[in-house]
C-alpha positions as a Python dict, from the first residue, in 0.01 Angstrom:
ca = {
    (1, 'M'): (0, 0, 0),
    (2, 'R'): (-360, 109, 48),
    (3, 'N'): (-422, 358, 331),
    (4, 'F'): (-748, 311, 528),
    (5, 'R'): (-919, 606, 698),
    (6, 'F'): (-1048, 472, 1031),
    (7, 'A'): (-1034, 805, 1220),
    (8, 'S'): (-1383, 913, 1131),
    (9, 'I'): (-1524, 581, 1254),
    (10, 'V'): (-1320, 554, 1572),
    (11, 'R'): (-1349, 926, 1666),
    (12, 'K'): (-1691, 879, 1827),
    (13, 'Y'): (-1522, 656, 2093),
    (14, 'F'): (-1250, 905, 2171),
    (15, 'R'): (-1221, 1036, 2527),
    (16, 'P'): (-995, 1306, 2665),
    (17, 'Y'): (-655, 1218, 2813),
    (18, 'V'): (-348, 1424, 2891),
    (19, 'Q'): (10, 1400, 2790),
    (20, 'V'): (233, 1497, 3083),
    (21, 'Q'): (545, 1685, 2977),
    (22, 'E'): (799, 1743, 3247),
    (23, 'S'): (953, 2089, 3243),
    (24, 'E'): (1271, 2208, 3399),
    (25, 'G'): (1269, 2383, 3733),
    (26, 'K'): (1463, 2694, 3826),
    (27, 'R'): (1653, 2846, 4115),
    (28, 'D'): (1532, 3152, 4307),
    (29, 'E'): (1763, 3443, 4396),
    (30, 'D'): (1889, 3251, 4704),
    (31, 'G'): (1985, 2950, 4495),
    (32, 'V'): (1707, 2723, 4625),
    (33, 'W'): (1580, 2483, 4361),
    (34, 'I'): (1215, 2528, 4269),
    (35, 'P'): (1066, 2238, 4077),
    (36, 'S'): (825, 2341, 3804),
    (37, 'E'): (474, 2205, 3747),
    (38, 'P'): (444, 1955, 3462),
    (39, 'I'): (283, 2078, 3138),
    (40, 'L'): (-43, 1897, 3066),
    (41, 'K'): (-133, 1872, 2700),
    (42, 'S'): (-498, 1770, 2639),
    (43, 'L'): (-548, 1510, 2367),
    (44, 'Q'): (-822, 1271, 2243),
    (45, 'G'): (-802, 898, 2206),
    (46, 'H'): (-957, 561, 2287),
    (47, 'I'): (-799, 363, 2569),
    (48, 'Q'): (-901, -1, 2620),
    (49, 'P'): (-770, -305, 2812),
    (50, 'I'): (-518, -541, 2657),
    (51, 'S'): (-670, -872, 2563),
    (52, 'A'): (-583, -1182, 2762),
    (53, 'E'): (-464, -1339, 2435),
    (54, 'L'): (-203, -1068, 2381),
    (55, 'Q'): (-91, -1099, 2743),
    (56, 'Q'): (-23, -1468, 2689),
    (57, 'V'): (128, -1437, 2336),
    (58, 'E'): (382, -1182, 2457),
    (59, 'G'): (508, -1413, 2733),
    (60, 'G'): (327, -1243, 3014),
    (61, 'R'): (491, -906, 2963),
    (62, 'Y'): (157, -730, 2994),
    (63, 'T'): (-75, -719, 3296),
    (64, 'K'): (-440, -644, 3350),
    (65, 'T'): (-354, -280, 3428),
    (66, 'D'): (-186, -215, 3095),
    (67, 'R'): (-389, -68, 2807),
    (68, 'M'): (-400, -3, 2433),
    (69, 'L'): (-418, 357, 2311),
    (70, 'F'): (-576, 439, 1976),
    (71, 'T'): (-528, 800, 1876),
    (72, 'E'): (-459, 1041, 1587),
    (73, 'S'): (-182, 1197, 1786),
    (74, 'S'): (179, 1080, 1776),
    (75, 'H'): (370, 978, 2084),
    (76, 'E'): (731, 878, 2159),
    (77, 'S'): (831, 574, 2359),
    (78, 'G'): (853, 685, 2724),
    (79, 'D'): (590, 960, 2710),
    (80, 'I'): (364, 986, 3016),
    (81, 'I'): (-13, 968, 2969),
    (82, 'G'): (-273, 1060, 3230),
    (83, 'Y'): (-613, 898, 3206),
    (84, 'Q'): (-889, 864, 3469),
    (85, 'G'): (-654, 941, 3758),
    (86, 'N'): (-386, 691, 3647),
    (87, 'R'): (-51, 748, 3475),
    (88, 'Y'): (75, 531, 3198),
    (89, 'T'): (405, 511, 3007),
    (90, 'V'): (384, 485, 2632),
    (91, 'G'): (562, 172, 2519),
    (92, 'T'): (611, 51, 2170),
    (93, 'E'): (400, 162, 1879),
    (94, 'V'): (225, -111, 1693),
    (95, 'E'): (325, -79, 1329),
    (96, 'R'): (22, 34, 1127),
    (97, 'E'): (136, 183, 800),
    (98, 'Y'): (-203, 129, 644),
    (99, 'S'): (-412, 332, 891),
    (100, 'D'): (-451, 694, 998),
    (101, 'I'): (-492, 579, 1362),
    (102, 'N'): (-187, 523, 1578),
    (103, 'Q'): (-193, 232, 1819),
    (104, 'Y'): (32, 222, 2131),
    (105, 'V'): (75, -19, 2420),
    (106, 'I'): (76, 183, 2744),
    (107, 'K'): (187, 45, 3076),
    (108, 'K'): (48, 166, 3409),
    (109, 'V'): (298, 357, 3623),
    (110, 'I'): (310, 202, 3972),
    (111, 'V'): (467, 416, 4241),
    (112, 'S'): (618, 121, 4430),
    (113, 'D'): (804, -17, 4130),
    (114, 'T'): (1183, -35, 4162),
    (115, 'V'): (1397, 159, 3920),
}
């Protein structure tokens, strides 16, 4: 299959975002648990809203607050992304074997959501 190189074209639209990696806490000498600060990894990508057509096609699984992420970086499902003061969870990767740009659906993390 032919591999298209879109990165050089799309790169001018890239903006910084962070990948939030939770790290383990530790206990002090008295045994009190001290949570650690998350590790923030700075990355570049293009984040845009999901089209209304995709929201409807997928049976309403996506909302206005969900986004598409186009990046050269690789992410796993469940990774946390920070962008413009909001946190998003990386969902499924859109299969794109023919391109050097990875495309992900990211869902906004809402604090009041039930577990």
